[in-house]
C-alpha positions as CSV (number, residue, x, y, z in Angstrom):
1,M,64.7,-101.6,8.8
2,P,62.3,-99.6,6.2
3,T,59.9,-97.0,7.8
4,I,56.6,-95.5,7.0
5,T,54.8,-92.9,7.9
6,V,50.8,-92.9,8.1
7,K,48.8,-89.9,8.0
8,N,45.2,-88.5,8.6
9,I,44.5,-91.7,11.3
10,P,41.0,-90.7,12.4
11,P,41.3,-89.9,16.2
12,D,38.7,-92.7,16.7
13,V,40.8,-95.4,15.4
14,Y,43.9,-93.9,17.0
15,D,42.3,-94.0,20.4
16,L,41.5,-97.7,19.6
17,L,45.2,-97.9,18.6
18,K,46.4,-96.6,22.2
19,Q,44.0,-98.8,24.4
20,S,45.0,-101.9,22.6
21,A,48.8,-101.0,22.8
22,A,48.3,-100.5,26.5
23,A,46.0,-103.5,27.1
24,N,48.9,-105.6,25.5
25,R,51.7,-103.9,27.1
26,R,53.3,-102.4,23.8
27,S,54.1,-98.9,22.5
28,I,51.5,-97.9,20.1
29,N,54.3,-98.6,17.0
30,S,54.7,-102.3,18.0
31,E,50.8,-102.4,18.3
32,I,50.3,-100.9,14.5
33,I,53.4,-103.6,13.3
34,T,51.4,-106.1,15.2
35,H,48.3,-105.2,13.6
36,I,49.8,-105.0,10.2
37,E,52.0,-108.4,10.6
38,R,48.2,-110.0,11.7
39,G,46.2,-108.2,8.4
40,V,49.2,-109.1,5.8
41,L,49.9,-112.7,7.3
42,G,47.1,-113.7,9.0
43,R,44.3,-115.3,6.9
44,K,45.6,-116.3,4.0
45,I,42.5,-117.9,2.0
46,D,42.3,-121.5,0.4
47,P,40.1,-121.1,-2.4
48,E,39.6,-124.8,-3.2
49,A,38.7,-125.0,0.8
50,L,36.2,-122.2,0.7
51,L,34.9,-123.6,-2.6
52,A,34.8,-127.0,-0.5
53,R,33.2,-125.5,2.7
54,A,30.5,-123.6,0.4
55,R,29.4,-127.0,-1.3
56,H,29.3,-128.8,1.8
57,L,26.7,-126.1,3.5
58,R,24.9,-125.7,0.2
59,H,24.3,-129.7,0.6
60,K,23.8,-129.6,3.9
61,T,20.8,-126.6,3.6
62,K,19.4,-127.9,0.2
63,S,16.5,-129.5,1.7
64,H,14.8,-125.8,3.3
65,S,14.6,-122.5,1.1
66,L,14.2,-119.1,3.2
67,T,11.3,-117.8,2.5
68,D,11.3,-114.2,2.1
69,R,10.0,-113.1,5.6
70,E,12.7,-115.7,7.0
71,F,15.3,-114.4,5.0
72,K,14.7,-111.0,6.0
73,A,14.4,-111.7,9.6
74,A,17.2,-113.3,9.5
75,K,19.1,-110.5,7.6
76,H,17.9,-107.5,10.3
77,A,19.0,-110.0,13.2
78,G,22.7,-109.9,11.8
79,R,22.6,-106.2,12.0
80,L,21.8,-105.9,15.5
C-alpha cells in the first residue's frame, strides 16, 4: 500500500487526533486513514439536488424579507 508522510501537524490538531483515536480504540494511523476516507469518500455534492433545495427554500421564504436588524442579529447569533 502507498505511504504518505504528513509534516508540520499543528500540536492542537495532533492532540485532537490522539483523543479521537483513543475514543474510537484505534491507532493514530488508523484514525487518520478514517478521517481521510470520510473526507474523500464522504460527502459528494449533487449540484442538481443542492440547486433544487435552494429553490425550494427561496420559494418557501419569498414572503418574508429580512430587515437589516434581523440579518445582523441572525449573523451574530450564528457566531456564538
